N, C-alpha and C positions, 0 to 999 in steps of 0.2 A: 394454688388453691387457697383462698383466704378462709379464716375461721367463719363458721356459719352464724354470724351475728344477726339476730332478727332486725329487719329494716327499721322498725319503730323503736329500737332500743339503743341507748348509748352507754348503758351500765347494766350488767346482768347479775341477778341473784340466783345462784344455782345450788343444787344439792350435791354435796361431796359424796363420792362413792365410799360405802362402808360395807364390809363383808357381812353377809347374813342380815343386813338391815335394809339396804336400798334395793330390795327386790322389786318386781314389777308392781305389786299392789301398793307398796309404800310410795314408789315414784308416782303412781297414778294420783294418790292423795296430794302429794306435794305440788304436782302440776295443777291440780284443781284449785289449790290455795295460792297459786301465783308464782311458782318457781319458773324462772325463765330458761333454765338449762338443767338437763339431767344427764347423769352418767351411771352406767350399770355398776353393780358390784364388780370387783376385780375378778378376772377369770384366768386360770392357769393355761398357758399356751399348750403345754403337754396334754392337759385334759381335753382341750378342744381337738387336738390332733388324733386322739384315740376315741373321739365321739362320746365322751362321758355325758350321760344324760343330764345330770345335775348342772354341769357347766353349759351345755347347750341351752338349757332352760333359762339360765341366767341372762342370756342374750335377748330373750324375748321382750318386746315392748309393743305398746299400742301406737296407733297413728298419732294420737293427740299428744304423745310424749316428745315429739320433735320440737326443737333440736335436741338430739341425744347422741352421746358417745358410748361406745363399748370399750371398757377398759381391760387391757390384757397385761399379764405379768409373766416373768420368767427370766432365767439367766442364760439360757442357751440360744444363741443367735439363730441357728437353723430352725429350732422349734418355733420361735417367735415369727419367723418369716413364713413358715409352713401354715400357721394358723390364720394368716391374713385372709386367705380365700374364703374360709367358712365364716369369718367375721364379716367380711364385706357382703356376703350373700344375704345377711340379715338386714342390710339396708340402713345402717346408722348414718348419721351426718358426719361423724368423724371417729377416729380411733385414738384412744388415749392410752399412753404407756405409763404404767405404774412404776416409777422409780422412787417411791416414797414410803411404802408400807414398812413399818419398823418391827413387826412381830418376828419372833425367832424362826418360826418354821418357814418364813419367806426370806427375810434378810439374811438368815444364817446360811442360805444356799446361794447367796450372791444376787438374789432377785430383790425387787423392791428397793428400799434404801440401802440394802447391803452393797449394791453396786456403786454407791458413793465412795467406797474405798478404792475404786478403780475408774476414775473419770474418763480416761481414754477409751476404755471398753464401753462405758455408757454412751459416749458420743458415737463410737463406731456402730454399735447396734442400732441406736436411734437413727442414724443416717441411712443404714441399710433398710430399716423399716419404711422410712419416708420414701426411699427410691422404689421399693417394691409395691407399696400401697397405692391404690387408685383413689383413695379418699384422703382428706386432710388428716394430719397426724398431730396430736398434742401430747404434752408430757405433764405429769404431776410428780413433784419431787419435794424434798425437804431442804432446809437451810444447808445441811452438811451431814456427814456421818457423825462427827462429834465436834466439840468446841475447837479442837486443834487441827481439824481437816480443812481442805479447801472449801470455801463457802460459795453459795449460789451466786453471790455477787461477782465471783471470779469466773464462773463457768456458764452463766446464763447466756452470754453472747455466743459462746461456742455451741450451745444447744440451739440457739436461734439459727446459727449458720448451717445446722444439719438439715434445715428446711421445715421444722415444725411451725405450726401456724398459731400456737398459743402455748403459754406456760403457766401452770398453776403451782403455787408454792405454799406449803404448810410451814408455819413459822416456828418450827422446832427442829432440832437435830434428831438423827436416828437414836442416839444414845438417850435422849430425853424421853423417848416413847411419847406418852401423853401427860407427863408430869410438868410442873412448872407453868410458866406463862408463855404463850406464843409471842415471838419477837417479830413485830410487823415492820420494824425499822429497816430490816434487810430486804423485806418484800418491797418496801417503798424505794429503796436504793436501786433495785433492779428496774422497777417501773420508770423511775426518773433518770435512768441512764440514757443520755441522748442517742446512743447507738442502738437502743432497743426499740424496735418498731412493731413487734407482735403484741397482741393483747396479753396482759399479765393479770392473773387472778390470784387473790389472796385467800388463805384458809387458816383457821385456827382461833378458837375461843369466841366465835361470834354466836351469842346466845340471845340477843335482843335486836330489835330493829334499830334502836339508837346506836348500838355498836356497829351495825352494818353501815349506817349513814356516816358515822365517824371515820370508818375505814375508807370510804369513798372520798370524803373531804380532805382527810389528813394525808393519805398516802397516794391518792390519785390513781388507784388501780382501776382496771377496766371492768372488774366484777369481783364477786366474792363467792366462795363455795362454803355452804353451811353444812357441817357434819353432825357432831353430837348434839348441837343445839336444836336440831330438827327432829330428833328421836322423840316420838310421842308428842310432837309439837309442830305439825305441818302448818299451823297458823302463823308461824314466824315469817313465812313467805308473804302471806296476805298483809301482815303488819308492816313488813319492809316496803311493799308496794304502796301502802297507805301513807307511810311517813315520807317516802320519796316524792309523792304527789301532793304533799301538804295537807293530807286528810287526817281526821281523827283516828287514832288506833283503836280498833274495836276490841272490847274485852271478850274473853272466852268463858262462857258459862259451863257449869258442870254438865248440863243437859247436852250442850254441843260436844263436849268432850266424849260423853257416852255415845252420842250418835256417830261421831267420826271414828271412834274406836270400834264400834260395831261394824261400820262400813269397811274398815280395814280388815277386821276379822273375817267378814264374809268374803271379801275379795281374796284373802289369803287361802281360805278353804277352797274356793273355786279354782285357784291357781295351783295349789300344792296338795290338795286333799285334806280332809278333816283332821286326821291324826297328826300330820306334820304341822299343819297350821296352828292347831291348838297348842302344841308344844312350843313352836317358835314365837308365837304371839306373847308368851309369858315375859319375854325380855322387854316388851313395850309398855305393859300396864303401869309400872311404877312411874314412867315418864308421862304417860297420858294424864295421870291423876296426881302428879307431883304437887305438893303444897296444900292439898285438900285436908281439912281438919279431920282427924280421927278416921282416916281412910284405911288404916292397916288391916282391920278385919276383912274388908272387901278385897284388898289386894291379895291377902292370903287365900281367899276363896277363889279368886280369878286364876291364880297360879296352881290351884289344886283341881280344877275341873278337867275332865277328859273328853268332853264332847261339846259340840256347838250349842245344843239346847241348854245345857247346864250353864255354860258361859254366858249366854244371852240372858238367862234368868238372873244371874248375878248383876249383869249390867242394868237390867230393869230395876233391881233393888237399889242400885246406886242412884239411878235417875230419880226414883221416888223419894229416897231418903234426903237427897240434896236438892229437892224440887225448887227451892227459892234461891239457890246459890249461883 
């Protein structure tokens, strides 16, 4: 089973999965603005096996979000295999295994990038999932556990041999977390290994369309996954598509920022309910309006509201105040 590459594409610009960020409403926006590929937030296999409502909701997606993968994580092979049935019932295009999350509550239990301390176990579980799954399986990982560990350039071929159909690599080690600078040279080494024949996607520090184009030209990857650079900035996908097609990159006015932020908010309310959506949207406002002069009073107002009507009133005030920006 090959990776579900759209027939009209030879390079994909996708949204990297981020916990509590890349939910269905945000993915919908990113798709609207040109994301070629979407992946859900990571979902714990154990939670799926006990029918946890929040985890089941994370798997939901609309028809327009294809191609999309559901990302699972865990450290227990049996739990990971058991959850495949419920994942496949949701109808994604592929299943993505998270061997890259560096946060303590995940990696500390041997899941995510914690498993990079035990490469044989990672390979064994991955192969078991590939054999059990009826859908294509992909992996997202990091360069290594730390600077002294086996690096992805040494085990990428072995991952390929498990039967996965694509590999995404974040250009940092687990120990780096999100500090320092992503190292794309190792991602390029994996892609340019003549024995690698599956698509390789790069991830890390892509915040502009120019950087996306540079990664394509310099490292030869088959696509990129944009993570933090897309938070409050779904326009980055439109800008990437414009640049790749030789078009002028369109600027984003404050009015458009307000309109898209409002759309995001309303979709979040519809999807999660008003109380939860109002609280969770607070992490997005700083990014939506980043760099706007003297915006602090409005940001403080946005993160202080407790209902949809009040939040929309603040957004109206922003739009009016920055009418010509």
